[in-house]
C-alpha positions in Angstrom: 203.3 426.8 357.2 203.2 424.5 354.2 200.2 422.7 355.6 198.4 426.1 355.9 199.2 427.0 352.3 198.1 423.5 351.1 194.8 423.8 353.1 194.1 427.2 351.5 194.8 425.9 348.0 192.5 422.9 348.6 189.8 425.1 349.9 190.1 427.5 346.9 190.0 424.5 344.5 186.9 423.1 346.1 185.1 426.5 346.0 186.1 426.9 342.3 184.7 423.5 341.5 181.5 424.2 343.3 181.0 427.6 341.7 181.8 426.1 338.3 179.2 423.4 338.7 176.5 425.8 339.9 177.3 428.1 336.9 177.1 425.1 334.5 173.8 424.0 336.0 172.5 427.6 335.9 173.1 427.8 332.2 171.8 424.4 331.1 168.5 424.0 329.2 166.4 420.9 329.6 164.1 419.8 326.7 162.0 416.7 327.2 159.1 414.8 325.6 156.7 412.5 327.4 154.6 409.8 325.7 152.0 408.0 327.8 151.9 404.9 325.6 154.7 402.5 324.8 153.4 401.0 321.5 151.1 402.0 318.7 150.1 400.8 315.3 151.5 402.3 312.1 149.8 405.7 311.4 148.1 406.0 314.8 147.9 409.5 316.4 150.3 409.8 319.3 150.1 412.6 321.9 153.6 414.0 323.0 153.9 416.3 325.9 156.7 418.8 325.4 158.5 420.6 328.3 161.4 423.0 327.9 163.1 424.6 330.9 165.4 427.6 330.3 167.3 429.7 332.9 166.0 433.2 333.2 169.2 434.8 331.9 169.0 432.9 328.6 167.2 434.6 325.6 165.2 432.1 323.6 165.0 432.5 319.9 163.1 429.4 318.6 162.2 425.8 319.0 163.3 423.5 316.2 161.6 420.1 315.4 163.5 419.4 312.2 165.5 416.8 314.0 162.4 414.5 313.9 163.4 413.7 310.3 166.5 411.9 311.5 165.1 409.9 314.4 166.9 406.6 314.2 165.2 403.2 314.3 166.6 401.2 317.2 165.9 397.9 315.5 167.4 398.8 312.1 170.7 397.0 312.8 168.8 393.8 313.5 166.9 393.8 310.2 168.2 396.1 307.5 166.0 394.5 304.8 162.5 395.1 306.0 163.0 398.0 308.4 163.8 401.6 307.6 166.8 403.4 309.2 164.9 406.5 310.1 161.3 407.2 311.3 158.8 408.3 308.8 157.3 410.8 311.2 154.8 413.6 310.8 153.7 416.3 313.3 149.9 416.3 312.8 149.2 419.1 315.2 151.4 421.7 317.0 148.8 422.4 319.7 148.5 426.0 320.8 151.6 427.0 318.9 149.6 427.2 315.7 152.5 426.0 313.6 152.4 423.9 310.4 155.8 423.1 309.0 158.0 420.7 310.9 161.1 421.9 309.0 160.7 425.5 310.0 161.7 426.6 313.6 158.9 428.0 315.8 159.8 431.6 316.7 159.8 432.7 320.4 157.1 435.2 319.6 154.7 432.2 319.0 155.6 430.5 322.3 153.9 430.9 325.7 156.7 431.2 328.2 156.1 431.1 332.0 158.6 432.6 334.4 158.8 431.0 337.8 161.6 430.8 340.4 164.3 432.2 338.1 163.4 429.8 335.3 161.5 430.0 332.0 159.2 427.1 331.3 157.4 426.2 328.0 154.8 423.4 327.9 152.6 422.1 325.1 151.0 418.9 323.7 151.6 418.0 320.1 150.3 415.1 318.0 152.5 413.0 315.8 152.1 409.9 313.6 154.8 407.4 312.5 154.4 405.4 309.3 157.0 402.7 309.5 157.7 399.9 311.9 160.4 399.9 314.6 161.4 401.3 318.0 162.0 405.0 318.1 163.2 407.5 320.7 161.2 410.7 320.4 163.3 413.6 321.7 162.3 417.1 322.8 162.8 420.0 320.4 166.2 421.7 319.8 166.3 425.0 321.7 167.9 427.8 319.8 169.3 430.7 322.0 171.8 433.5 321.6 173.9 432.6 324.7 175.0 429.2 323.4 173.6 427.6 326.5 174.0 423.8 326.6 171.0 421.5 326.4 171.1 418.9 329.2 170.6 415.4 327.7 167.5 413.9 329.0 165.9 410.5 328.5 163.7 410.6 325.4 160.4 408.9 325.2 160.6 405.4 323.5 157.8 404.1 321.4 157.3 400.9 319.5 155.4 401.0 316.2 154.0 397.8 314.6 151.6 396.7 311.9 147.9 396.4 312.5 146.8 393.0 313.7 144.8 392.1 310.6 147.9 392.6 308.5 150.1 390.5 310.8 147.8 387.4 310.5 149.3 384.7 308.5 147.7 383.7 305.2 145.8 380.4 305.9 145.0 379.7 302.3 146.7 376.6 301.0 148.2 376.6 297.6 147.8 373.7 295.3 150.9 372.2 293.8 152.0 373.6 290.4 151.0 371.3 287.6 152.6 370.9 284.2 151.3 372.9 281.3 148.7 371.0 279.3 149.1 370.9 275.6 146.3 370.3 273.0 146.5 368.9 269.5 146.3 371.5 266.8 143.1 371.6 264.7 141.8 373.6 261.8 140.9 376.6 264.1 144.6 377.1 264.9 145.3 377.8 261.2 142.2 379.9 260.4 144.1 383.2 261.0 146.7 382.2 258.3 143.8 381.3 255.9 142.2 384.7 256.5 145.5 386.5 255.9 146.0 384.6 252.6 142.4 385.4 251.5 142.9 389.1 252.4 146.1 389.2 250.4 144.4 387.5 247.4 141.5 390.0 247.5 143.8 393.0 247.7 145.9 391.6 244.8 142.7 391.0 242.7 141.4 394.5 243.5 144.7 396.0 242.6 144.9 394.1 239.3 141.3 395.1 238.4 142.0 398.8 238.9 145.3 398.5 237.0 143.5 396.9 234.0 140.7 399.5 234.2 143.2 402.4 234.2 145.1 400.8 231.3 141.9 400.3 229.3 140.9 404.0 229.8 144.4 405.1 228.7 144.0 402.9 225.5 140.6 404.3 224.9 141.9 407.9 225.2 144.7 407.0 222.8 142.3 405.4 220.3 140.0 408.4 220.4 142.9 410.7 219.3 143.1 410.2 215.5 146.5 409.9 213.8 147.4 413.0 211.9 146.4 412.6 208.2 149.3 413.7 206.0 148.7 415.1 202.5 149.6 412.7 199.7 152.6 414.6 198.6 154.1 414.7 202.2 153.7 411.0 202.6 155.3 410.4 199.2 158.3 412.7 199.9 158.9 411.0 203.3 158.8 407.6 201.6 161.3 408.8 198.9 163.6 410.1 201.6 163.5 406.7 203.4 164.2 404.9 200.2 167.2 407.1 199.4 168.6 406.5 202.9 168.6 402.8 202.4 171.2 403.1 199.6 169.8 400.0 197.7 171.2 400.7 194.3 174.6 401.5 195.7 174.7 398.0 197.2 173.6 396.3 194.0 169.9 396.1 194.8 168.9 398.0 191.6 165.6 396.1 191.0 164.5 396.7 194.6 165.4 400.3 194.3 163.5 401.0 191.1 160.5 398.9 192.3 160.3 401.0 195.5 160.6 404.2 193.5 157.7 403.4 191.2 155.5 402.0 194.0 155.9 405.3 195.9 154.9 407.3 192.7 151.9 405.0 191.9 150.6 405.2 195.5 151.0 409.0 195.4 148.9 409.1 192.1 146.2 407.0 193.7 145.9 409.2 196.7 146.3 412.4 194.9 144.1 411.8 191.8 141.9 408.9 192.9 143.1 406.4 190.2 144.1 402.8 190.7 147.7 403.4 189.7 149.2 400.5 191.7 147.2 398.1 189.6 147.7 399.8 186.2 150.4 399.7 183.5 152.2 402.8 182.6 150.0 403.4 179.5 146.8 402.9 181.6 148.1 405.4 184.1 148.7 408.0 181.4 145.2 407.5 179.9 143.6 407.7 183.4 145.4 411.0 184.2 144.1 412.6 181.0 140.6 412.4 182.5 141.8 413.6 185.9 142.7 417.1 187.1 146.3 416.5 186.1 148.7 419.0 184.3 149.5 417.3 181.0 153.0 418.9 180.9 154.2 416.2 183.4 152.9 413.2 181.4 156.1 412.6 179.5 158.3 413.0 182.6 156.1 410.5 184.5 156.1 408.0 181.7 159.9 408.1 181.4 160.3 407.3 185.1 157.8 404.5 185.1 159.1 402.9 181.9 162.7 402.8 183.0 161.6 401.2 186.2 159.6 398.6 184.2 162.6 397.8 182.1 164.7 397.2 185.2 162.1 395.1 186.9 160.9 393.0 184.0 163.6 393.1 181.3 166.5 393.1 183.8 168.0 396.1 182.1 171.0 397.7 183.8 170.9 401.5 183.5 173.8 403.8 184.2 174.6 404.5 187.8 173.7 408.1 187.6 170.2 407.4 186.3 169.1 406.3 189.8 170.0 409.5 191.5 168.6 411.5 188.6 165.3 409.6 188.7 165.1 410.2 192.5 165.5 413.9 192.0 163.0 413.9 189.2 160.5 412.0 191.3 160.8 414.5 194.1 160.4 417.4 191.7 157.3 415.7 190.1 155.6 415.3 193.4 156.4 418.8 194.5 155.1 420.2 191.1 151.9 418.2 191.2 150.9 418.5 194.9 147.4 419.6 195.5 148.3 423.1 196.9 150.0 424.1 193.6 147.1 422.9 191.5 144.6 424.7 193.6 146.6 427.9 193.4 
């Protein structure tokens, strides 16, 4: 009895395994690529035959070639300096699929699907080019479906990519040994640039100085053209008396200098105001000369007193009282104000 049960169980297990395998095979998708050459030069066009087999019960959504961007270089681990890790691959032509972008899946509507013996088959020939050296395994496209059917691993087409022969030829040109740098003795030509710089600086300085002098000369000419303001005789005399008073000569004991200055101012005023040579005349000569000038006679006695006191101080070394100095200063100011030209004309 136990043997019968064991036999039944074994039979059931075998049937389960067989049905499971058949179901797995039934739902597997096969995607392959075939390349008829095993090696090409960089950039050569390579034809790749694509074949995809799908069970009839599986609904196809698209084919995806974006995995071509991550095709590994089988020789990369042997030379990581000169070789790239991934293939620099480009799909030049998608054949009758009329597709252009490798990164975008090809929808099922663009594919020609043939149904035969319970299977769906898709075939096409595409053209690719690889732009770096190495050995690369070119797989079939990834099949996107809505039943999550497994893709059966298949042997991918292998291809070797190498440089063109003319680039692989070694350089036969022989290089001469490197020689020491030759030095030459300096001559005058090596210093000409410095001489030219000095000459240029000198010329610029001379031009600058010339224009500076020219500008200064023009400014002086402009100043010389402007005449100094001519003050009337009485204004000049009053300014001189004020300056003399500010010096405080007699207060410091310089009596002779003070009186001399006072009479000199008055004599200069008489010369400019009435046209007589008063600085060279004595007091009496000045009085006589004023009689023949347009001079108000009422001021003769006052003028003579101021001049005579000053003469006594200068020549006789007389010492007048202190208040006489300030009094004579005030009288001199009044004399000039009373005899100025504006008053006489009025």
